N, C-alpha and C positions, 0 to 999 in steps of 0.2 A: 600526286597521282595515287590513287588507290590501287590496292591488289587486285588483278583481274580476276573474274571468278573461273571456277573450275570448268574445262570443257564438257565433261561428263563424268559422273561417278563411275559409269561402267565402261570407261575408254580405257582399255589396258594398252601394254606395249605393242601388241600386235597390231592393233587398230591404229595407233599413232604411226607405226612402221609403214603400214599400206597408205595412209594419207600423205606422207612426206617421200614415198618412193625408194625406201632403204630396206634391206632385209632385217627382220626382227633381231637377229643375233648381233648385227651392227649397232642397232638402237641400243640394245641391252649393253653392249661393250661401252658406248658412250656414256651410259648411266654408271656403269660400274666404274669407269675411269673417272668419274666425277665431272663430266662435260655438261650432262645435263641433270637436272634436278626434279623429277617428277614428285608429286605429293606422296603421302602415305599409300601404302599397298605392297604388292610384291608377292612372289611365291604363292601363285594361285588367285591373289586378290587383286582386282584392277586397281591401277594406281590412278591419283587425282593428277591430271594435267591441266595447268592454268594455261589460258589463251596465250600469255606471254611466254610460258616454257614451250609451247608447242610452236611458237613463233621463232623462237631460239632453235628449236631442232630443225625447222624448215631451212633457216638461214645455214645452220652448221651443214646439213646436206649439201645445200646448192654449193658452199664454199670449198667442202671436201671434193664434190664432184668436178671443181673447176680446176683442183689440183692443190689445193692448200691442205697442210697437214691437220688433222683433227684437233690437235691442242691449240695452234694458234686460231683455227677457224672458230672453235667453241669460245675464245676469248673475244674475237671481233663480233661474233653473233651476240654474245651476252650483252656487250657494252652497246651493240647497234640498237638492240631491243629496249634495253633499260633507258637508254637515253633518247629513244626515237630518232636516231641518227640516220641521214639518207646519204653521207658520206663519211668514210674514215680514211686517216691518211697512215697508210701502212708503213711509210717512210719517206724521208725527203723527196718531194716531187711525184709521189706514188699514190695518188688517191684511189680509193675504191668507192664506187657509186653503188649504192644499194637501193634496188627498186623495191616494190610493195612486196611485204613478206606477209602471205596470207597463210593461216593454219588450217 
């Protein structure tokens, strides 16, 4: 599977935050904490967000909204998107079904 193209060279953190429904400062924190990895940019220069990274951000936001901590949510989101998983086993007998993730 090849690398997904950037969403838009002019799409910055604020636009992605609006798209996924989280405050910009929360998205910025997730980037700073290493949970999300947009492409180059920053400090006034829009970052390149691949379609896969936007999908990870969408799923991360959904998992956090459902009560999961950001660190485990990021790990689940990254694995689910990278391996195109529709179900992740969080523990013995504890499956997590993942619906469509649109960025």
